[in-house]
N, C-alpha and C positions, 0 to 999 in steps of 0.2 A: 502494500500500500506506499501513496507517494502523497504526503502532505501536501493540499493545494489552499488557496486563498478562501478562506471560511469553515475553514476546518477547526476543531476544539486544538490547543495547542494542546499536546501532552503534554502532564503535570513534573515535573521531576524536583529534588533535596539533593543536590553534592556539596561536597565538600568546595569547600577554596582558597583563594589565598588564606593570605594573613590566619589562618587553622579557622576562618569560620564558618557559614553556613548557608548556602541558598537555595532556595522553593518556590516553583512559578505561582503559587496559592497566594505566597509574601508579599507578592507584586502587585494584586492582584490592584486597580485603579489605577494605574499606572500604563505607561506606550514600555513594550521589552523590545529592547534587539537584543534578536539572540544567534550571536554568529558567532558558526563554527570552523575551528580553522586547524591547519594537521599539525604544525609544531614549535616548543616557544622558540623566540631567539633563534628565525633561518627569515630569508633575503623576504619573502612575500607576506612572512607570516606579520612580520616586523612591522613592515611599511602601513597596512592593515591595520595592524593596533593604533601604531603612531598618526594616521591619518582618525580612529576614532578617540584617543585622545584631542586633537587638536582639535573638535568637533564636539568633546565636546561639552560645548554652553551653549550652544546651537541647541543642540538635543536638549542640555535641560533647561533651557527654557521653555518646551514643550511637555516637563517632565513625563521625559521618557528615560529609561533605562536601562543601560550597555553591558549583558554579561556575554567575554566569550569563552571557549567552553573547544577544551583539546582531550585528547589522553593520557600526556602530561600526569606528573605529578603538582601538590601543591608544593614542596619546596620545589620546582620548577618554575610554576607562576610564581611563587616569591621573587624568584633572580632575576626572573623577565617585566614583573613589574617592579622594580627596584631600577635596572637597567637600564628603561624609556620615564622612569616615572604616571607609568600608568594610573590616571584615575579613576576608573574601574573595575569590576569583580570579574575575577580569574575563573572557572572556574573547573575540578578537574573529574573528569570523565573516564575512571581509567579501566575503567569495565565494558564500557564502551555504548553502554543498554542506552544511554540519551542516545547519540551517534547514531545508532540503529532508531529507536523511535521516529529521531527528525527524517530517519534515509540520509542521515552524512555517511554513513561505515557501506564505502563501494571498492570494488573493482580498480584496481589502477594499474596503470602501463607504461612502466622507463623502460625508452631502452631495448623495446621487444620482453622485456621481465615484468611476467604481473604480480600484483602483492593487494594485500589489502589493505587500504588508509581514508582516511578522511575528505568526505570532498569539501573544498571549504563552498561556505552557503551561510547565508543570512536568511534567516525571519524576523516577523515585524508584527508582536502581538499586540493585540489593545487592551486595554482594563476591562476587558469583558471575558482576555483568555483565548480567544478566537485570532485566528494566525489573519493577519489585515494584507504580506507581501511574503516574497519566497522570492527571491535569489538564487540559483546553483549555478556548480560550477563559475567560482567570481571569478572576475576579476580585476587586480585591484585599484589599478588607477582608474578615479569616477566615481568608483562605487557607492564612499563615505557618503557623499555627498548626492545620490542617487535615494540611497537609505531614507538619508533626512528628511528630503525631497515630497519619499511615498511618508513620512514621518506623520511629516506636515499637517499633511492632503486627508491623513486619517480618524 
């Protein structure tokens, strides 16, 4: 099953950077930008995270919360956040259950080698927990601005 606009966003509770925990239900009443990325401190993932960091005031002005998700450990997230001064939550989906629920754990191919990995994707979730935007196979340039535009319109 592939999640689409209008679907209920699958709920979750995950450990976060700083030894915290985040659950989708606790974010009700706010717009949520849930973005999945392959790995902390890699080129594309860093550019995407820094893009959300730099646009955070714009997202905050429309009461939108940004949550980044990867299979990296909480310790890895802590280092990544500190290195790039990321002011939003990074959630650790070590067992991959959330990635599976959102359809972002997929077979990939590089240089003819097939492997499983996270498909860079973003979901815009409204105040009631419904999906209002879906971006799959994200290309980083211009993506954060596109998500912000959709969040403002939602």
